A tleap script that builds the chain and sets N, CA, C and O, in Angstrom:
source leaprc.protein.ff14SB
mol = sequence {
  NMET PRO GLU PRO ASP GLY TRP GLU PRO LEU
  SER GLU ASP VAL ARG ARG THR LEU GLU LEU
  LEU LEU ALA GLY GLU SER ASP GLY ARG PHE
  ARG ALA GLN ILE PRO HIE THR VAL MET HIE
  ALA SER ASP CYS ALA CYS PRO CYS VAL TYR
  LEU ARG VAL ASP THR ASP ALA ALA PRO ALA
  VAL PRO LEU GLU LYS ARG MET ALA VAL VAL
  ALA SER ALA SER LEU SER ASP ALA GLU GLY
  GLY TYR ASP GLY GLU VAL ASN LEU PHE ALA
  ILE ASP GLY SER LEU ALA ASP LEU GLN PHE
  CYS ASP TRP GLU ASP LYS GLY PRO GLY GLY
  ARG SER LEU TRP GLU TRP MET GLY HIE VAL
  HIE PRO CGLU
}
set mol.1.N position { -52.631 7.812 -30.807 }
set mol.1.CA position { -51.650 8.833 -31.141 }
set mol.1.C position { -52.093 9.568 -32.400 }
set mol.1.O position { -52.491 8.928 -33.374 }
set mol.2.N position { -52.033 10.900 -32.403 }
set mol.2.CA position { -52.470 11.663 -33.574 }
set mol.2.C position { -51.600 11.383 -34.793 }
set mol.2.O position { -50.404 11.113 -34.677 }
set mol.3.N position { -52.228 11.453 -35.963 }
set mol.3.CA position { -51.499 11.366 -37.221 }
set mol.3.C position { -50.646 12.626 -37.369 }
set mol.3.O position { -50.906 13.619 -36.691 }
set mol.4.N position { -49.638 12.608 -38.236 }
set mol.4.CA position { -48.795 13.800 -38.409 }
set mol.4.C position { -49.571 15.061 -38.774 }
set mol.4.O position { -49.151 16.164 -38.424 }
set mol.5.N position { -50.697 14.915 -39.471 }
set mol.5.CA position { -51.470 16.097 -39.862 }
set mol.5.C position { -52.469 16.526 -38.777 }
set mol.5.O position { -53.267 17.435 -39.001 }
set mol.6.N position { -52.430 15.876 -37.602 }
set mol.6.CA position { -53.279 16.271 -36.487 }
set mol.6.C position { -54.596 15.525 -36.383 }
set mol.6.O position { -55.290 15.656 -35.374 }
set mol.7.N position { -54.965 14.748 -37.389 }
set mol.7.CA position { -56.208 13.974 -37.329 }
set mol.7.C position { -55.985 12.741 -36.467 }
set mol.7.O position { -54.925 12.118 -36.525 }
set mol.8.N position { -56.984 12.393 -35.672 }
set mol.8.CA position { -56.881 11.233 -34.791 }
set mol.8.C position { -58.242 10.568 -34.668 }
set mol.8.O position { -59.259 11.174 -35.005 }
set mol.9.N position { -58.273 9.324 -34.188 }
set mol.9.CA position { -59.562 8.670 -33.986 }
set mol.9.C position { -60.432 9.482 -33.030 }
set mol.9.O position { -59.925 10.230 -32.194 }
set mol.10.N position { -61.739 9.326 -33.166 }
set mol.10.CA position { -62.661 10.023 -32.272 }
set mol.10.C position { -62.370 9.631 -30.829 }
set mol.10.O position { -62.163 8.457 -30.521 }
set mol.11.N position { -62.358 10.622 -29.957 }
set mol.11.CA position { -62.262 10.309 -28.531 }
set mol.11.C position { -63.581 9.667 -28.117 }
set mol.11.O position { -64.597 9.843 -28.790 }
set mol.12.N position { -63.570 8.934 -27.026 }
set mol.12.CA position { -64.801 8.318 -26.523 }
set mol.12.C position { -65.846 9.396 -26.232 }
set mol.12.O position { -67.035 9.199 -26.483 }
set mol.13.N position { -65.401 10.527 -25.707 }
set mol.13.CA position { -66.294 11.627 -25.371 }
set mol.13.C position { -66.973 12.193 -26.623 }
set mol.13.O position { -68.187 12.397 -26.628 }
set mol.14.N position { -66.209 12.444 -27.668 }
set mol.14.CA position { -66.769 12.985 -28.913 }
set mol.14.C position { -67.664 11.940 -29.576 }
set mol.14.O position { -68.742 12.277 -30.064 }
set mol.15.N position { -67.235 10.680 -29.601 }
set mol.15.CA position { -68.048 9.623 -30.204 }
set mol.15.C position { -69.413 9.529 -29.526 }
set mol.15.O position { -70.444 9.461 -30.196 }
set mol.16.N position { -69.411 9.525 -28.211 }
set mol.16.CA position { -70.674 9.411 -27.477 }
set mol.16.C position { -71.555 10.648 -27.709 }
set mol.16.O position { -72.775 10.527 -27.821 }
set mol.17.N position { -70.947 11.818 -27.779 }
set mol.17.CA position { -71.688 13.050 -28.063 }
set mol.17.C position { -72.363 12.960 -29.431 }
set mol.17.O position { -73.539 13.298 -29.569 }
set mol.18.N position { -71.620 12.504 -30.441 }
set mol.18.CA position { -72.198 12.351 -31.776 }
set mol.18.C position { -73.349 11.347 -31.765 }
set mol.18.O position { -74.391 11.589 -32.374 }
set mol.19.N position { -73.164 10.232 -31.082 }
set mol.19.CA position { -74.221 9.218 -31.024 }
set mol.19.C position { -75.493 9.765 -30.384 }
set mol.19.O position { -76.596 9.495 -30.859 }
set mol.20.N position { -75.341 10.532 -29.311 }
set mol.20.CA position { -76.515 11.110 -28.650 }
set mol.20.C position { -77.184 12.170 -29.522 }
set mol.20.O position { -78.411 12.237 -29.590 }
set mol.21.N position { -76.385 12.991 -30.183 }
set mol.21.CA position { -76.954 14.015 -31.059 }
set mol.21.C position { -77.732 13.389 -32.209 }
set mol.21.O position { -78.757 13.925 -32.629 }
set mol.22.N position { -77.252 12.263 -32.717 }
set mol.22.CA position { -77.866 11.640 -33.883 }
set mol.22.C position { -78.818 10.494 -33.536 }
set mol.22.O position { -79.300 9.804 -34.435 }
set mol.23.N position { -79.091 10.285 -32.266 }
set mol.23.CA position { -79.938 9.162 -31.838 }
set mol.23.C position { -81.329 9.206 -32.456 }
set mol.23.O position { -81.916 8.154 -32.708 }
set mol.24.N position { -81.866 10.380 -32.705 }
set mol.24.CA position { -83.211 10.503 -33.259 }
set mol.24.C position { -83.253 10.564 -34.777 }
set mol.24.O position { -84.321 10.757 -35.357 }
set mol.25.N position { -82.112 10.403 -35.427 }
set mol.25.CA position { -82.063 10.467 -36.893 }
set mol.25.C position { -82.911 9.342 -37.481 }
set mol.25.O position { -82.712 8.176 -37.141 }
set mol.26.N position { -83.837 9.675 -38.345 }
set mol.26.CA position { -84.797 8.690 -38.843 }
set mol.26.C position { -84.172 7.611 -39.718 }
set mol.26.O position { -84.544 6.444 -39.597 }
set mol.27.N position { -83.242 7.961 -40.588 }
set mol.27.CA position { -82.698 6.952 -41.500 }
set mol.27.C position { -81.305 6.453 -41.092 }
set mol.27.O position { -80.820 5.479 -41.668 }
set mol.28.N position { -80.662 7.084 -40.133 }
set mol.28.CA position { -79.384 6.604 -39.615 }
set mol.28.C position { -78.186 6.790 -40.517 }
set mol.28.O position { -77.127 6.224 -40.246 }
set mol.29.N position { -78.316 7.568 -41.586 }
set mol.29.CA position { -77.186 7.694 -42.523 }
set mol.29.C position { -76.028 8.502 -41.943 }
set mol.29.O position { -74.870 8.195 -42.227 }
set mol.30.N position { -76.310 9.523 -41.139 }
set mol.30.CA position { -75.202 10.240 -40.491 }
set mol.30.C position { -74.609 9.402 -39.356 }
set mol.30.O position { -73.395 9.406 -39.150 }
set mol.31.N position { -75.463 8.684 -38.618 }
set mol.31.CA position { -74.947 7.785 -37.563 }
set mol.31.C position { -73.993 6.750 -38.158 }
set mol.31.O position { -73.010 6.373 -37.520 }
set mol.32.N position { -74.278 6.290 -39.373 }
set mol.32.CA position { -73.429 5.296 -40.030 }
set mol.32.C position { -72.042 5.855 -40.350 }
set mol.32.O position { -71.108 5.085 -40.573 }
set mol.33.N position { -71.895 7.173 -40.377 }
set mol.33.CA position { -70.590 7.783 -40.647 }
set mol.33.C position { -69.682 7.798 -39.412 }
set mol.33.O position { -68.463 7.904 -39.550 }
set mol.34.N position { -70.255 7.695 -38.214 }
set mol.34.CA position { -69.466 7.837 -36.978 }
set mol.34.C position { -68.279 6.884 -36.924 }
set mol.34.O position { -67.178 7.341 -36.614 }
set mol.35.N position { -68.428 5.589 -37.205 }
set mol.35.CA position { -67.259 4.696 -37.110 }
set mol.35.C position { -66.160 4.995 -38.133 }
set mol.35.O position { -65.039 4.501 -38.010 }
set mol.36.N position { -66.484 5.797 -39.129 }
set mol.36.CA position { -65.543 6.108 -40.206 }
set mol.36.C position { -65.084 7.564 -40.152 }
set mol.36.O position { -64.658 8.133 -41.157 }
set mol.37.N position { -65.178 8.153 -38.964 }
set mol.37.CA position { -64.875 9.567 -38.767 }
set mol.37.C position { -63.660 9.726 -37.870 }
set mol.37.O position { -63.499 9.001 -36.888 }
set mol.38.N position { -62.802 10.688 -38.221 }
set mol.38.CA position { -61.681 11.084 -37.376 }
set mol.38.C position { -61.882 12.531 -36.968 }
set mol.38.O position { -62.727 13.229 -37.529 }
set mol.39.N position { -61.109 12.982 -35.995 }
set mol.39.CA position { -61.290 14.339 -35.467 }
set mol.39.C position { -59.968 15.093 -35.424 }
set mol.39.O position { -58.886 14.507 -35.447 }
set mol.40.N position { -60.097 16.418 -35.362 }
set mol.40.CA position { -58.959 17.325 -35.243 }
set mol.40.C position { -59.425 18.477 -34.361 }
set mol.40.O position { -60.408 19.142 -34.689 }
set mol.41.N position { -58.746 18.721 -33.261 }
set mol.41.CA position { -59.146 19.814 -32.360 }
set mol.41.C position { -59.060 21.146 -33.084 }
set mol.41.O position { -58.140 21.380 -33.868 }
set mol.42.N position { -60.027 22.019 -32.814 }
set mol.42.CA position { -59.994 23.357 -33.408 }
set mol.42.C position { -59.056 24.244 -32.588 }
set mol.42.O position { -58.591 23.855 -31.517 }
set mol.43.N position { -58.793 25.417 -33.103 }
set mol.43.CA position { -57.898 26.352 -32.414 }
set mol.43.C position { -58.634 27.227 -31.407 }
set mol.43.O position { -58.002 28.016 -30.705 }
set mol.44.N position { -59.962 27.104 -31.320 }
set mol.44.CA position { -60.703 27.959 -30.398 }
set mol.44.C position { -60.588 27.422 -28.971 }
set mol.44.O position { -60.176 26.280 -28.769 }
set mol.45.N position { -60.947 28.235 -27.990 }
set mol.45.CA position { -60.827 27.858 -26.580 }
set mol.45.C position { -61.884 26.842 -26.149 }
set mol.45.O position { -61.711 26.158 -25.141 }
set mol.46.N position { -62.965 26.743 -26.901 }
set mol.46.CA position { -64.029 25.794 -26.549 }
set mol.46.C position { -63.638 24.384 -27.013 }
set mol.46.O position { -62.636 24.224 -27.709 }
set mol.47.N position { -64.405 23.380 -26.644 }
set mol.47.CA position { -64.036 22.019 -27.039 }
set mol.47.C position { -64.498 21.626 -28.446 }
set mol.47.O position { -64.755 20.448 -28.695 }
set mol.48.N position { -64.608 22.582 -29.366 }
set mol.48.CA position { -65.037 22.282 -30.729 }
set mol.48.C position { -64.024 21.378 -31.429 }
set mol.48.O position { -62.826 21.444 -31.157 }
set mol.49.N position { -64.527 20.524 -32.343 }
set mol.49.CA position { -63.642 19.669 -33.120 }
set mol.49.C position { -64.098 19.638 -34.570 }
set mol.49.O position { -65.289 19.689 -34.876 }
set mol.50.N position { -63.107 19.551 -35.452 }
set mol.50.CA position { -63.385 19.324 -36.863 }
set mol.50.C position { -63.485 17.825 -37.065 }
set mol.50.O position { -62.819 17.049 -36.378 }
set mol.51.N position { -64.326 17.418 -38.016 }
set mol.51.CA position { -64.541 16.008 -38.291 }
set mol.51.C position { -64.259 15.729 -39.763 }
set mol.51.O position { -64.486 16.577 -40.626 }
set mol.52.N position { -63.760 14.528 -40.034 }
set mol.52.CA position { -63.519 14.107 -41.421 }
set mol.52.C position { -63.970 12.660 -41.561 }
set mol.52.O position { -63.558 11.796 -40.786 }
set mol.53.N position { -64.810 12.402 -42.541 }
set mol.53.CA position { -65.390 11.077 -42.768 }
set mol.53.C position { -64.698 10.416 -43.958 }
set mol.53.O position { -64.446 11.061 -44.976 }
set mol.54.N position { -64.396 9.132 -43.822 }
set mol.54.CA position { -63.907 8.334 -44.945 }
set mol.54.C position { -65.117 8.025 -45.819 }
set mol.54.O position { -65.869 7.094 -45.529 }
set mol.55.N position { -65.310 8.793 -46.880 }
set mol.55.CA position { -66.511 8.649 -47.705 }
set mol.55.C position { -66.465 7.407 -48.585 }
set mol.55.O position { -67.473 7.067 -49.204 }
set mol.56.N position { -65.326 6.717 -48.659 }
set mol.56.CA position { -65.299 5.425 -49.343 }
set mol.56.C position { -65.985 4.372 -48.478 }
set mol.56.O position { -66.586 3.433 -49.001 }
set mol.57.N position { -65.897 4.523 -47.163 }
set mol.57.CA position { -66.491 3.567 -46.229 }
set mol.57.C position { -67.921 3.936 -45.837 }
set mol.57.O position { -68.733 3.052 -45.566 }
set mol.58.N position { -68.234 5.224 -45.806 }
set mol.58.CA position { -69.564 5.707 -45.416 }
set mol.58.C position { -69.947 6.828 -46.380 }
set mol.58.O position { -69.380 7.918 -46.310 }
set mol.59.N position { -70.886 6.579 -47.264 }
set mol.59.CA position { -71.215 7.572 -48.292 }
set mol.59.C position { -71.805 8.855 -47.715 }
set mol.59.O position { -72.389 8.876 -46.632 }
set mol.60.N position { -71.625 9.916 -48.482 }
set mol.60.CA position { -72.207 11.208 -48.122 }
set mol.60.C position { -73.728 11.123 -48.187 }
set mol.60.O position { -74.290 10.341 -48.954 }
set mol.61.N position { -74.378 11.941 -47.370 }
set mol.61.CA position { -75.833 11.996 -47.301 }
set mol.61.C position { -76.296 13.179 -48.161 }
set mol.61.O position { -75.815 14.296 -47.969 }
set mol.62.N position { -77.211 12.957 -49.097 }
set mol.62.CA position { -77.689 14.082 -49.914 }
set mol.62.C position { -78.328 15.164 -49.032 }
set mol.62.O position { -79.156 14.873 -48.169 }
set mol.63.N position { -77.924 16.416 -49.269 }
set mol.63.CA position { -78.463 17.561 -48.547 }
set mol.63.C position { -78.925 18.614 -49.542 }
set mol.63.O position { -78.430 18.677 -50.667 }
set mol.64.N position { -79.871 19.432 -49.125 }
set mol.64.CA position { -80.342 20.514 -49.990 }
set mol.64.C position { -79.313 21.634 -50.100 }
set mol.64.O position { -79.225 22.297 -51.134 }
set mol.65.N position { -78.539 21.846 -49.046 }
set mol.65.CA position { -77.521 22.891 -49.033 }
set mol.65.C position { -76.149 22.246 -48.892 }
set mol.65.O position { -76.030 21.123 -48.401 }
set mol.66.N position { -75.115 22.958 -49.325 }
set mol.66.CA position { -73.753 22.426 -49.202 }
set mol.66.C position { -73.382 22.219 -47.735 }
set mol.66.O position { -72.738 21.225 -47.400 }
set mol.67.N position { -73.780 23.145 -46.850 }
set mol.67.CA position { -73.490 23.035 -45.426 }
set mol.67.C position { -74.801 23.158 -44.660 }
set mol.67.O position { -75.639 24.005 -44.970 }
set mol.68.N position { -74.967 22.294 -43.648 }
set mol.68.CA position { -76.203 22.324 -42.864 }
set mol.68.C position { -75.941 21.821 -41.451 }
set mol.68.O position { -75.062 20.988 -41.227 }
set mol.69.N position { -76.719 22.341 -40.496 }
set mol.69.CA position { -76.734 21.783 -39.145 }
set mol.69.C position { -77.605 20.535 -39.232 }
set mol.69.O position { -78.767 20.611 -39.632 }
set mol.70.N position { -77.044 19.386 -38.856 }
set mol.70.CA position { -77.798 18.132 -38.949 }
set mol.70.C position { -78.277 17.644 -37.581 }
set mol.70.O position { -79.092 16.725 -37.502 }
set mol.71.N position { -77.778 18.250 -36.512 }
set mol.71.CA position { -78.241 17.937 -35.156 }
set mol.71.C position { -77.790 19.054 -34.232 }
set mol.71.O position { -76.768 19.699 -34.466 }
set mol.72.N position { -78.570 19.274 -33.172 }
set mol.72.CA position { -78.183 20.288 -32.192 }
set mol.72.C position { -78.798 19.939 -30.841 }
set mol.72.O position { -79.725 19.133 -30.752 }
set mol.73.N position { -78.271 20.553 -29.810 }
set mol.73.CA position { -78.796 20.339 -28.461 }
set mol.73.C position { -78.477 21.562 -27.621 }
set mol.73.O position { -77.552 22.319 -27.915 }
set mol.74.N position { -79.259 21.736 -26.576 }
set mol.74.CA position { -78.957 22.765 -25.585 }
set mol.74.C position { -77.816 22.273 -24.709 }
set mol.74.O position { -77.633 21.069 -24.529 }
set mol.75.N position { -77.056 23.206 -24.171 }
set mol.75.CA position { -76.044 22.880 -23.167 }
set mol.75.C position { -76.596 23.303 -21.815 }
set mol.75.O position { -77.246 24.342 -21.698 }
set mol.76.N position { -76.337 22.502 -20.806 }
set mol.76.CA position { -76.839 22.793 -19.465 }
set mol.76.C position { -75.676 22.969 -18.501 }
set mol.76.O position { -74.716 22.200 -18.528 }
set mol.77.N position { -75.768 23.994 -17.640 }
set mol.77.CA position { -74.732 24.164 -16.618 }
set mol.77.C position { -74.921 23.106 -15.533 }
set mol.77.O position { -75.861 22.314 -15.598 }
set mol.78.N position { -74.046 23.087 -14.550 }
set mol.78.CA position { -74.080 22.058 -13.501 }
set mol.78.C position { -75.397 22.054 -12.728 }
set mol.78.O position { -75.790 21.024 -12.180 }
set mol.79.N position { -76.084 23.204 -12.682 }
set mol.79.CA position { -77.362 23.296 -11.969 }
set mol.79.C position { -78.554 23.004 -12.876 }
set mol.79.O position { -79.698 23.068 -12.426 }
set mol.80.N position { -78.307 22.683 -14.148 }
set mol.80.CA position { -79.388 22.377 -15.082 }
set mol.80.C position { -79.908 23.572 -15.846 }
set mol.80.O position { -80.861 23.441 -16.614 }
set mol.81.N position { -79.300 24.747 -15.655 }
set mol.81.CA position { -79.719 25.945 -16.381 }
set mol.81.C position { -79.151 25.981 -17.787 }
set mol.81.O position { -78.178 25.293 -18.092 }
set mol.82.N position { -79.759 26.781 -18.635 }
set mol.82.CA position { -79.334 26.914 -20.036 }
set mol.82.C position { -77.961 27.559 -20.109 }
set mol.82.O position { -77.725 28.600 -19.495 }
set mol.83.N position { -77.047 26.935 -20.866 }
set mol.83.CA position { -75.670 27.410 -20.943 }
set mol.83.C position { -75.193 27.616 -22.372 }
set mol.83.O position { -74.053 28.034 -22.576 }
set mol.84.N position { -76.031 27.336 -23.372 }
set mol.84.CA position { -75.626 27.524 -24.756 }
set mol.84.C position { -76.153 26.424 -25.647 }
set mol.84.O position { -77.160 25.785 -25.339 }
set mol.85.N position { -75.465 26.206 -26.754 }
set mol.85.CA position { -75.893 25.244 -27.769 }
set mol.85.C position { -74.695 24.466 -28.296 }
set mol.85.O position { -73.568 24.962 -28.304 }
set mol.86.N position { -74.957 23.248 -28.732 }
set mol.86.CA position { -73.985 22.482 -29.501 }
set mol.86.C position { -74.640 22.201 -30.852 }
set mol.86.O position { -75.809 21.821 -30.917 }
set mol.87.N position { -73.880 22.390 -31.925 }
set mol.87.CA position { -74.374 22.158 -33.276 }
set mol.87.C position { -73.426 21.212 -33.999 }
set mol.87.O position { -72.205 21.336 -33.903 }
set mol.88.N position { -74.009 20.268 -34.724 }
set mol.88.CA position { -73.248 19.341 -35.548 }
set mol.88.C position { -73.500 19.699 -37.003 }
set mol.88.O position { -74.632 19.626 -37.482 }
set mol.89.N position { -72.445 20.085 -37.698 }
set mol.89.CA position { -72.545 20.509 -39.092 }
set mol.89.C position { -72.081 19.390 -40.024 }
set mol.89.O position { -71.179 18.618 -39.700 }
set mol.90.N position { -72.720 19.328 -41.179 }
set mol.90.CA position { -72.269 18.478 -42.280 }
set mol.90.C position { -71.961 19.395 -43.456 }
set mol.90.O position { -72.650 20.388 -43.689 }
set mol.91.N position { -70.918 19.043 -44.186 }
set mol.91.CA position { -70.565 19.753 -45.420 }
set mol.91.C position { -70.510 18.707 -46.520 }
set mol.91.O position { -69.862 17.671 -46.372 }
set mol.92.N position { -71.192 18.983 -47.623 }
set mol.92.CA position { -71.268 18.046 -48.752 }
set mol.92.C position { -71.710 16.660 -48.297 }
set mol.92.O position { -71.255 15.654 -48.840 }
set mol.93.N position { -72.602 16.603 -47.295 }
set mol.93.CA position { -73.192 15.355 -46.857 }
set mol.93.C position { -72.365 14.522 -45.895 }
set mol.93.O position { -72.722 13.380 -45.605 }
set mol.94.N position { -71.257 15.078 -45.391 }
set mol.94.CA position { -70.418 14.355 -44.442 }
set mol.94.C position { -70.247 15.175 -43.169 }
set mol.94.O position { -70.148 16.401 -43.217 }
set mol.95.N position { -70.212 14.482 -42.021 }
set mol.95.CA position { -69.982 15.168 -40.744 }
set mol.95.C position { -68.697 15.977 -40.841 }
set mol.95.O position { -67.681 15.476 -41.323 }
set mol.96.N position { -68.737 17.241 -40.379 }
set mol.96.CA position { -67.599 18.119 -40.600 }
set mol.96.C position { -67.180 18.949 -39.386 }
set mol.96.O position { -66.007 19.305 -39.274 }
set mol.97.N position { -68.100 19.267 -38.475 }
set mol.97.CA position { -67.760 20.213 -37.414 }
set mol.97.C position { -68.716 20.047 -36.245 }
set mol.97.O position { -69.934 20.061 -36.424 }
set mol.98.N position { -68.171 19.891 -35.059 }
set mol.98.CA position { -68.954 19.817 -33.825 }
set mol.98.C position { -68.628 21.080 -33.040 }
set mol.98.O position { -67.536 21.207 -32.486 }
set mol.99.N position { -69.581 22.020 -32.991 }
set mol.99.CA position { -69.339 23.335 -32.396 }
set mol.99.C position { -70.113 23.513 -31.096 }
set mol.99.O position { -71.325 23.303 -31.044 }
set mol.100.N position { -69.395 23.900 -30.056 }
set mol.100.CA position { -69.992 24.208 -28.758 }
set mol.100.C position { -69.988 25.715 -28.574 }
set mol.100.O position { -68.927 26.338 -28.605 }
set mol.101.N position { -71.156 26.307 -28.381 }
set mol.101.CA position { -71.300 27.744 -28.139 }
set mol.101.C position { -71.727 27.903 -26.686 }
set mol.101.O position { -72.900 27.740 -26.351 }
set mol.102.N position { -70.772 28.221 -25.838 }
set mol.102.CA position { -70.957 28.283 -24.391 }
set mol.102.C position { -71.134 29.736 -23.980 }
set mol.102.O position { -70.168 30.498 -23.968 }
set mol.103.N position { -72.363 30.129 -23.642 }
set mol.103.CA position { -72.656 31.532 -23.326 }
set mol.103.C position { -71.871 32.023 -22.111 }
set mol.103.O position { -71.430 33.172 -22.090 }
set mol.104.N position { -71.693 31.187 -21.119 }
set mol.104.CA position { -71.012 31.601 -19.889 }
set mol.104.C position { -69.504 31.382 -19.956 }
set mol.104.O position { -68.777 31.809 -19.059 }
set mol.105.N position { -69.031 30.725 -21.002 }
set mol.105.CA position { -67.606 30.483 -21.215 }
set mol.105.C position { -66.962 29.732 -20.043 }
set mol.105.O position { -65.821 30.004 -19.670 }
set mol.106.N position { -67.712 28.787 -19.472 }
set mol.106.CA position { -67.189 27.998 -18.352 }
set mol.106.C position { -66.897 26.565 -18.755 }
set mol.106.O position { -66.294 25.820 -17.983 }
set mol.107.N position { -67.315 26.161 -19.958 }
set mol.107.CA position { -67.108 24.790 -20.402 }
set mol.107.C position { -67.995 23.811 -19.655 }
set mol.107.O position { -68.888 24.214 -18.910 }
set mol.108.N position { -67.747 22.524 -19.855 }
set mol.108.CA position { -68.612 21.519 -19.238 }
set mol.108.C position { -68.433 21.378 -17.731 }
set mol.108.O position { -69.183 20.639 -17.094 }
set mol.109.N position { -67.460 22.067 -17.147 }
set mol.109.CA position { -67.316 22.045 -15.693 }
set mol.109.C position { -66.924 20.694 -15.138 }
set mol.109.O position { -67.477 20.267 -14.124 }
set mol.110.N position { -65.990 20.012 -15.768 }
set mol.110.CA position { -65.532 18.722 -15.287 }
set mol.110.C position { -66.368 17.547 -15.759 }
set mol.110.O position { -65.999 16.395 -15.533 }
set mol.111.N position { -67.489 17.823 -16.413 }
set mol.111.CA position { -68.325 16.748 -16.953 }
set mol.111.C position { -67.842 16.395 -18.357 }
set mol.111.O position { -67.153 17.183 -19.004 }
set mol.112.N position { -68.207 15.216 -18.812 }
set mol.112.CA position { -67.953 14.829 -20.198 }
set mol.112.C position { -68.786 15.712 -21.114 }
set mol.112.O position { -69.797 16.272 -20.690 }
set mol.113.N position { -68.366 15.840 -22.371 }
set mol.113.CA position { -69.113 16.667 -23.322 }
set mol.113.C position { -70.562 16.204 -23.434 }
set mol.113.O position { -71.471 17.034 -23.451 }
set mol.114.N position { -70.791 14.906 -23.511 }
set mol.114.CA position { -72.160 14.397 -23.662 }
set mol.114.C position { -72.997 14.669 -22.421 }
set mol.114.O position { -74.217 14.796 -22.523 }
set mol.115.N position { -72.371 14.762 -21.248 }
set mol.115.CA position { -73.109 15.087 -20.025 }
set mol.115.C position { -73.486 16.564 -19.961 }
set mol.115.O position { -74.384 16.943 -19.209 }
set mol.116.N position { -72.814 17.391 -20.736 }
set mol.116.CA position { -73.076 18.833 -20.811 }
set mol.116.C position { -74.348 19.098 -21.620 }
set mol.116.O position { -74.988 20.138 -21.464 }
set mol.117.N position { -74.705 18.148 -22.482 }
set mol.117.CA position { -75.863 18.352 -23.351 }
set mol.117.C position { -77.166 18.202 -22.594 }
set mol.117.O position { -77.317 17.334 -21.733 }
set mol.118.N position { -78.105 19.074 -22.940 }
set mol.118.CA position { -79.456 18.976 -22.411 }
set mol.118.C position { -80.354 18.404 -23.492 }
set mol.118.O position { -80.062 17.356 -24.067 }
set mol.119.N position { -81.445 19.098 -23.764 }
set mol.119.CA position { -82.437 18.660 -24.753 }
set mol.119.C position { -81.849 18.669 -26.161 }
set mol.119.O position { -81.286 19.674 -26.595 }
set mol.120.N position { -81.978 17.548 -26.873 }
set mol.120.CA position { -81.553 17.454 -28.275 }
set mol.120.C position { -82.699 17.946 -29.146 }
set mol.120.O position { -83.849 17.548 -28.960 }
set mol.121.N position { -82.374 18.823 -30.104 }
set mol.121.CA position { -83.380 19.414 -30.998 }
set mol.121.C position { -83.371 18.661 -32.327 }
set mol.121.O position { -82.320 18.556 -32.959 }
set mol.122.N position { -84.499 18.143 -32.760 }
set mol.122.CA position { -84.537 17.493 -34.073 }
set mol.122.C position { -84.313 18.530 -35.171 }
set mol.122.O position { -84.833 19.643 -35.098 }
set mol.123.N position { -83.553 18.165 -36.168 }
set mol.123.CA position { -83.293 19.085 -37.301 }
set mol.123.C position { -84.115 18.684 -38.493 }
set mol.123.O position { -84.040 19.328 -39.539 }
savepdb mol mol.pdb
quit
């Protein structure tokens, strides 16, 4: 059940998406934030979500910039064609935003978010 301010535990779909996006992370510091992260649905029509990390439980990761894309992947339509991008942003070293940019505006088409992802791009 969502908290009064709209934050709730990560859905299984979002958790698995984050794990797949961060699977190639060399030091695992962003992956370590996943169990200490909650989510809040954005107001956009896509399945984007805002993320908030308990930084007392999982420390922030030093970054060169205040905000950075820390992982990304291509999105694939049901036939395997290119359908857009998903980007995972960190702000001040903590996971902050999972953004889906769907060029065809059709969404995952009944698939889970993680099944919508194609090739993961190392950042």
